[in-house]
Residue, then its C-alpha position, 0 to 999 in steps of 0.5 A: m263111749n264111756l262116761d267118767n263115773n267119778i264125775l257122774t256120782s259126784g256132780g249129780d247133774f245129769e245133763n253135764t255128766l253125759l257130756t263129760l268123757n273119761p280121758s281114754a274116750a276123749e282121745d278116741a272120739d277124735k277118730h270118729q268125727s267127720n271132717s268139717s273142712i270139706e267144701k260145701g256140695k262136694n261128695v267125699d263118700n266114694s265107697p265102691n258098693d254104692q249104686d249110682f242109680i236104680q233102674i226101674p223097668r217101665l210097666t207095660r200095660i196091655f188092655a182090652t175094651a168092651p162096650a159098657d152095655k155088655v158089662d153088668g152094673d147100672k153106673p160106671d163105678s158099679k161096672i168097674i167094681c164088677m170087672q175088678k171082682l171078676f178079674a181080681v183072681t186072674p194073674g197080671f190084672l192091673g185094673a179097670k177103667h170106664f171111658s164115658n166118651k167111647k161108652s166102653i170099659a177097659i181092663y188092664f193087664d201086665k202081659e198080653y198072655n195074661l190078658e188073653k187068658a183073662i178074656e177066656f176066663d170071662t167068656k167061660t165064667n159068663k157062658l158067652t158064645t163070643p168074647r165081649f172084650t177085644v184086645a186094643n194094643s196087641q203086641q202082635d198087631q204092632f209087629r205086623t204094622a211095623d212090618r208094613s210101615i215105612k218112614v220117609t224123611n227129607i221131604p220139603l216142608d211145602t209139599k202137601s200131604e195129599v201129594i205124598r199120600a197119592y204117590f205112595d198109594q200107587f204101590e199099596s193101599i195106605t191104611r194110616f198116614s201121618m206127617d211129622s214136622h218136628n225135629m226139623 
């Protein structure tokens, strides 16, 4: 944008001189203005390079727990700090948490492999004969459970859970049983 220098020197009024365009700039300004007659709420920018959304992958948190009395520290906060200091150098460490109702400490990792290596690191560093942490949500255990699971549908709502459990118990021992009456 070019200002008219003649008006700038003669007027001396700075605010008004900024608003004064020379004739060629005034003609060119029309091309760079937006169309204000577009209806409210309608998007006219249809550029092909814009993405409609950005997909953010869900972070999987694999964790292991240990009894709180096996972790150094006299208070829950000091136990968490102790775990953070220990595992901060290990890849994939996401944090630690204290569960007062279960009296346990949990350590969180991004991958099961990183968690297993961290448990080995903890065992070697503290010279333990057996690991103090046990993996709580192992993907391998989830796959094994899925291989032994069935889902039964279209059971009448008035059927008691004991009847259903007794029927399937004759084929194999049931370790976990649940009934879902949602989405009916």
